[in-house]
N, C-alpha and C positions, 0 to 999 in steps of 0.2 A: 337621357340621360337616367335612365335605370342603371347600365351598368356604370355609372358614375356612383350612383348612391350607394353599390356595395361594398365600395372602395374609400366612401366615405371619412372613417375613420381618423383616414391623415390631416383631413383637412385645419384640424387644430391639434395642438402637441396638449398633454398633459394639463400644462401649466395655463395654456389659451383656453382649454375647455373648464376650469379652475376659475378663472376671470370672467367669463361671459355674463355672470347670472351676477357680480356684481357692476353692472352701470346702474349710475344711478338713477334717484325715484325721480327724479322733483322733474324731469327736466317737460313732460307735458305739459305740468304748470306753467314754466316759461316759455313753452310756443303756445300762448294763452291766456297770455294776463290780462286782466279787464281794465279797461279805457272808458270811462264815462261816455265816449261821443267816439269811438273808432274803435272801443270793443264790448259794449256793458255787458256782455252775455259772458264776457269773459271768464278767469277765476282773478277774486282777492288774493295774493299771496302774501299772508302775514305769518308764515312757518318758516319760509327760508333767510337765514341770516344774513341779510341787506340793507344797510342804509342808504335811502335815500333823501335824508333829511336837509341835504345842502349841497344838492348836484345839479343845483341855478348857482351858486358859489363854484361850487369846482371846474364847470365846466367854460363860467368867464373867467376864471384863471387860467387855466389850459391853453385858452383860444388867443389871452392875451399875452402870449410868451413867445416872444422872437423865433423863426424859422431853425428850425435844427440847421446845426452844422454838418460839412462832409464824415467829420468824424465819426458822429452815431453811425453809419454809413457803414461802416469796417466794426472787428475784433474789439476798437476801443481800448479802454487800458487792460483787457483779460475778462472772465468771466467771471468774475465774484463782485460786482460794480465799480461804476467809475471813480478814480481819484476826487472827483465833485462832488459824487452823490453818497461817498463814503467819509467827508469833509459835514454835509448837510445831515447828515443821520447823525453824526456826533454832536453838530451844535444843536440840535432838537433834542432830541434823548438827553445829552448831557444839560439841557435847560430842563426839562421836561419830568424824566423818569431819575432825577438827582443822584446818578454812580458815586458811590463811594471811592472811587477811583475813577476818574474821568476818562470818557471814551475816547480812544485813540481808532483810527481805521486801519490799524492792523490786529484788533478786536473782533472785527464784522466779516460777516459774510453774506451776502447777498444776494438772494435769489429769485426765483422767478413766480416768486407769491409765499405767505409764511406754510402754507404745509409743502412747500420744498424744503425748505426752514429747518420743518419736524424731522422732516423724512432726510436729513441728513444727521438726526441725533441718529435715528436709527443704524442707519448706515457707518459711522464713525463712532458708535460709540457702545453698541451692539454686536452679536451674533446672529445668523437664524434661527429660531427658535427659542429665544431667548423672551422676559417677562416682564413691559414696567408697570407699576403700582399703579394705578388711579383709581381715586374716589368716588362712591358712585353720590349723587350724580354726573354724567359726563356727559361730553360730546361722541358721540360715538364714533363720529367716525375718525377719530383716533384708530381707531383700529383699522378704516383702511389706510389713512399715510402710513400709521407704523409698516402694519402687514398685507398691503396687497404687495409691494415689489421687494421689500426690505427681509420680509417673512419674521419679522419682530411681531410679539403679541402682546394684547392689552392684558393685568392681570386686575377684576373687578374687588375695588377694597369694600364691604359694607361697612357703611356707615348707619343704616336706620336706631333713630334714636338718638344718634349723638348730631352735635351740630356741626356743617361740613367742613366750618370755616375757622372749631375749637381746637383747644391742644387736647381734649379726649381722644379727637378722632385722629390723633398723631398713634396714639399706641396701638390703632385697629392697626395700622399699616405695618405697624412692626409685626405682630400676631397674625399678620396676613403670609408678611415674607417670611415667617418660620414655619409653618404650615407649609408654604410653597416649597422652599427649601427640603423638606421631611420630604416633600414628592416627587422630589428632584427636579424642582422646574431651578430655570440659571433666573436673575430676577437682575439685570444693570444699571436698575433707574425707579425716581419714583418722579412721576411727571402730574404739576398743580397748569392749574387754569385760570389764570390772578390778573380783572375781573372773573368772576367764573361764568360760565355757559354750562347748562340754564342762569343759575341761582341771582344771577349778575349784583353777584356782592363779591367784597376783594378778602384777602386774607390778611389779616392782622401783624405789625409786625414781628412778636414775639412768638403764633403758630409757627412764621417763617424762619424763625431761627428753631422753633426746637424739627422742623423738619432737618434742614443744615445738619443740625446737631446727632439726628437719623443715620440719615448719609451718609454722615462721615463713621458711625460707628459699624453702618454695616454694608461699606463699601458700594456704597450705589453714588450714581449720580444724579442730579436733583437739574430735572427738566422746569422751563417755568412758559408757561403759555400765555404771553400779556399782551393778545392781538387788542383787546379791550381797553388799556392804561391809559386813555385819554378820555374814553367815552363813562365820564363820571360825575354824577350831577345833583342837586340838589333832590332831595325826597326831604320837604318839609314830614315827615308822616314819620317819618324816621328818627328816635329821641338818641340815638349812639351809633352814628354811619361811620363803619369805617373803611377811611380814604387807601385808595392806592398806594402799595409797597411796590417798588422794584425789589427785584429778590438781588439787583446791583445794587441797590442802594443802602446793604444791610456792608458794616463791615464784618469780615468773615472768619478774622482774627481770633482762635480758638473754638469758635463753631463749626469748621471746614473747610480740607483744603480746596482752596479756590476755581482748583484745573475739574473742581467736581460741579459750577454750577455755569449752565449754562441758561440762556433766556433769547423769546421770539418774541420779534414783533414786525408791522409789516401794517402797507397803507388799506388794505380791506374796509376793516371794521373803524377805526375811526376817521380815515378820509372818504367811508363811502367808496370806494377804489376800487373794488373787487379785479376789477377791468384788465388793472395796469400791474396785474401780476410783481408788485412788488415786498420781497420779503428779509428780514433783516434777522439771523442768526447771532448771538453778542456769547464770545466766551471767551472774554480778560484776561483767561491766566493757562489756556491750554493752547497753545500753538501746534501741539502734534495734530489738534482734532481736525482744528484749522486746515494744516494743509491737507490730511483725508478729503475736508470736504471742500479745496480745490482742487483734488486729483478730477476729482469728480461733477466740474464746478460748470461742463460742456453742457451737458443736457441738464442743469439748473438756471445755464444764462437767461438774465432777463431783458427784455429788450433793447434797444439801447433809446428811442425812443422815450419809452416807461421811467428807465433812468435817470434819461434829461429833464425830463417834465418831474420829478419826486427830485431829484436834486436843487431845483430853483422853487419848488413849491417848501424845500425844508428850513432853505437854509432864511426864507423872509418873511423875520421877524412879523414888521406891518401888518403883512394880510393873515396867519396867525394868531395873532392876538386878537382880531376880528373871528375869525374860523371859529376856534374856540370857546371862545362865552358866547359868540352867539349859538353853536353848536351847541354846547351844556343846557343852555336855558330851552334851547326846543324839546335836547331828552327829555329835560324836565318838569316840562308844559303837558309833553304826551304823554309820560308815563302817568302825570296827575288824572290827564283827560282818560286815558285806559282805564285807572284805575278806580273813578269816579264811577263809570259805566259799571264796573264791575261790584262794587258795591251798592250801587243800586237796584241792581237786579239780584243781590243778594250772594253773588258767584266768589266762592273765597279765592286769595292768592300774597303770595310770600314777598314782604316789602322787600327793597330792593333800591342800590342807587348806583348801578353801573349798570357798563354794557347796554341789549338790543331789546331786552325780553321782558317779559312779565308773567311770573310762572304761576300759573292759575288752575285751578281744581275744579274743570269741567263735570268730573266725575260725581262730583257734593250737589249738580242740580240737571241731572240725567239721571237719574239711580235704575239702577240695572240697567247701565246699557255700559257692556264691557268698553274694552278703547278703540279696539279695531274697530266694532259699530258708531260710537262717534263719532268717529273717522270717514267712517260710509256716509255718512248723515252729513257730515261737513262738504264735503266734495258733492254728495248732491246738491247741496247747496251752492257748489263752486266756491268755498271758502276755505284755504292750504293752511292748516297748521299743522304741526310734528306732536305725537304725544310723547311720554315720558318715555314708552319705549327706547326715542330713538336718543335718548337721554339719559339710558342703563337707570332709570329710576328705579327704585326701591318696594312702590306703591303704584296700585292702579289709578285714577283721573288724574295724574296729574298735566296737561298742557302748555308749549311754550309759546306766548303772543309775541310777536316780533313789534315791536310797535314805535320802528325809527324810520316811517312811511308820512305823508302829507295827510294834513287831515280830512283828504277826502276817501284817501283809500283806506287810514284808516277806519275812519266812520261808517261804511261799506261795509269792510270786513265785519264790526262790532256789529251792523243792525244783519244780515247773517247769520252770524254766530246766535242771536236774539232768535232768530226763525226758527232755527234749530232745537235750541232751547223749551220755546214755547209749542214746539209740535212734539215735544218729549215728554213732558209733565202734564 
């Protein structure tokens, strides 16, 4: 082997060497998940944004569907979603996202997951080296989605001291863009995540309109990741909760050229179906952008089996009515369960009414411990959380607890978390 080692420089390209260290860090967690009987010494996963609240109902629905037809074993209707699925997506989102202009199949590109749908925005709306403005905190996997292959960068906008969902934050975006342009950076878009990951709150309609006006003024696209659009629940402790408003529900007249508005949704969070890999890119007025997406759709082609399941699911109103009602009820109960635990043990947290998270300040009860130390101690106790660094938090001490799990998983994770805290103070 020695003679081969001397010439190993050509084993990977420069691009390959740049990608090699970017392997996701949570695979060891997935390979050793806690189970009370099968693996009691495993890791309790309250860090990865997966939704396990409705798995029994989803499995029952999927297994009740008739066998697939031979059409599903072919290229079907093309690479960007079947006609049946696009019709079903329009049916579902027209009911629940209430678009100002009703969705039609020609407004959509179906992809193999929402990450692909977002990456299509990088390919079709940005050039390599461009920047997209995103307010902190945010899900930093956006950097991977936009950057690893398409070469598009995230430009963090500091909102420290401001409500990230408020009108004052919009001015920070304009200031960040002006500074970036002075530095020679090309800005192509603003990216919002609503409901927000990790804050679990929605943007008010007037704030969305303000972002639209700003994008028009600054010649930018507005991208809205609406992956948690159905995951909005009742929080009795929140006096004036903001409901979810999709960007496609707003009349853009006198606000923005509608060709600049794009939204992304999918099944992974609202339906706990990360493994189905169905994403939806919505661009109602930009046919040229969707044509660009179509040109690379072979690389984003969703499985025809998943396509068939999703089409049946999103057109079944009786199942969906029951599912969504029960799902939101379980989210509300889990949120109240987790936050009751946090209050009982003096752990601060932010109020929320959407998505799958409780944004928690563990640093306040583990004084003298930096985030990396807290993470290490959590891992020693075999409980997996993500720190604020994973969400570009502007202050240390913040951690994200994923609450969309059966109660036994939540309780085991919270018990282990408490052991870490008690062994620190």
